[in-house]
C-alpha positions in Angstrom: 173.4 103.3 55.5 170.6 105.6 55.2 169.1 106.4 58.4 165.3 107.0 58.7 164.5 110.0 59.9 161.5 110.8 62.0 159.5 113.6 62.0 158.7 115.5 65.0 155.4 116.8 63.4 153.5 113.6 63.9 154.5 113.5 67.6 153.7 117.3 68.0 150.3 116.6 66.7 149.6 113.7 68.6 150.7 115.5 71.7 148.4 118.2 70.8 145.2 115.8 70.3 146.2 114.0 73.9 146.4 117.6 75.5 142.9 118.8 73.8 141.2 115.4 74.7 142.3 115.6 78.4 141.1 119.5 78.6 137.8 118.5 77.0 137.0 115.3 79.2 136.0 117.4 82.3 133.7 119.7 80.5 132.0 116.6 78.7 131.5 115.1 81.9 130.1 118.3 83.0 127.9 118.5 80.1 126.5 115.1 80.7 125.9 115.8 84.5 124.1 118.9 83.7 122.0 116.9 81.3 121.2 114.4 83.7 120.1 116.9 86.1 117.8 118.5 83.5 116.2 115.5 82.9 115.6 114.8 86.7 114.1 118.5 86.9 112.0 118.0 84.1 110.7 114.7 85.7 110.1 116.6 88.8 108.1 119.0 87.2 105.9 117.0 85.2 105.0 115.4 88.8 104.4 118.8 90.1 102.2 119.7 87.5 100.4 116.2 87.8 99.9 117.2 91.4 98.9 120.7 90.6 96.2 119.2 88.3 94.8 117.1 90.9 94.5 119.6 93.6 92.9 122.1 90.9 90.3 119.6 90.6 89.9 119.0 94.5 89.6 122.6 95.1 87.1 122.9 92.2 85.0 120.0 94.1 85.0 122.1 97.2 83.3 125.0 95.6 80.3 122.8 94.9 78.1 123.2 98.0 76.7 119.6 97.8 80.2 118.1 97.8 80.8 120.3 101.1 77.6 119.0 102.6 78.6 115.4 101.7 82.0 115.6 103.2 80.7 117.2 106.4 78.2 114.1 106.7 80.6 111.6 105.9 83.6 113.1 107.9 82.1 115.0 110.6 78.7 113.4 110.9 76.9 116.6 110.6 73.1 116.3 109.9 70.8 118.9 108.7 67.8 119.6 111.3 65.3 116.7 111.4 67.5 114.1 110.3 68.5 111.1 112.4 72.0 109.5 111.7 73.2 106.1 112.7 76.7 104.9 113.2 77.6 101.3 113.2 80.5 100.5 115.0 82.8 97.3 114.6 81.5 96.0 111.4 83.0 93.2 110.2 85.2 93.9 107.2 84.1 93.1 103.7 87.4 93.7 101.9 88.4 90.4 102.1 86.8 88.4 98.9 88.6 85.1 99.1 86.7 82.3 100.7 88.8 80.4 103.2 88.5 76.7 103.1 87.6 74.8 106.3 90.3 72.9 107.9 90.6 69.9 110.4 93.4 71.9 112.5 92.4 73.5 115.6 93.3 77.1 115.4 93.3 79.4 118.7 91.2 82.4 118.7 92.9 85.6 119.1 90.3 87.9 120.6 90.3 90.1 123.5 87.3 89.0 125.2 87.9 90.7 128.3 88.1 94.0 126.4 85.2 93.3 124.6 83.1 92.5 127.8 84.5 95.5 129.5 83.5 97.9 126.7 80.0 96.4 126.6 79.5 97.0 130.4 80.5 100.5 130.0 78.5 101.2 127.4 75.5 99.5 128.9 76.1 101.5 132.1 76.5 105.0 130.3 73.2 104.6 127.7 70.6 107.0 128.2 67.8 104.8 128.1 67.8 101.1 129.7 66.7 98.4 127.7 62.7 98.0 127.9 61.9 101.5 128.9 60.8 104.0 126.6 60.8 108.0 127.0 
């Protein structure tokens, strides 16, 4: 009987390959994590560049005297000498574009009529000119 002789060389090569894979896995994992971080930072840089572009445009607007006048009129209610400005308070909102269908159900109104009445009395009592009189 002849005994088959198993060579140690393939076992050594297989062991070296397994050892090399085990040594390379942490490095590859680190490389993939770093690539992911780079991609996230590139996205962040792109967002920051877009924000910078918006801010640059906004800054250019503020260099225009007409824009500054318009902003002071709308935000701070400034007027130029000789102008009269009117401010409408408690306007109904026009943002609702949908028409509501009438219903036969009775729905309770949720209004603060006491607060509205007291605000009206306070406003009438502190007004400069009573109704009907002119200066």
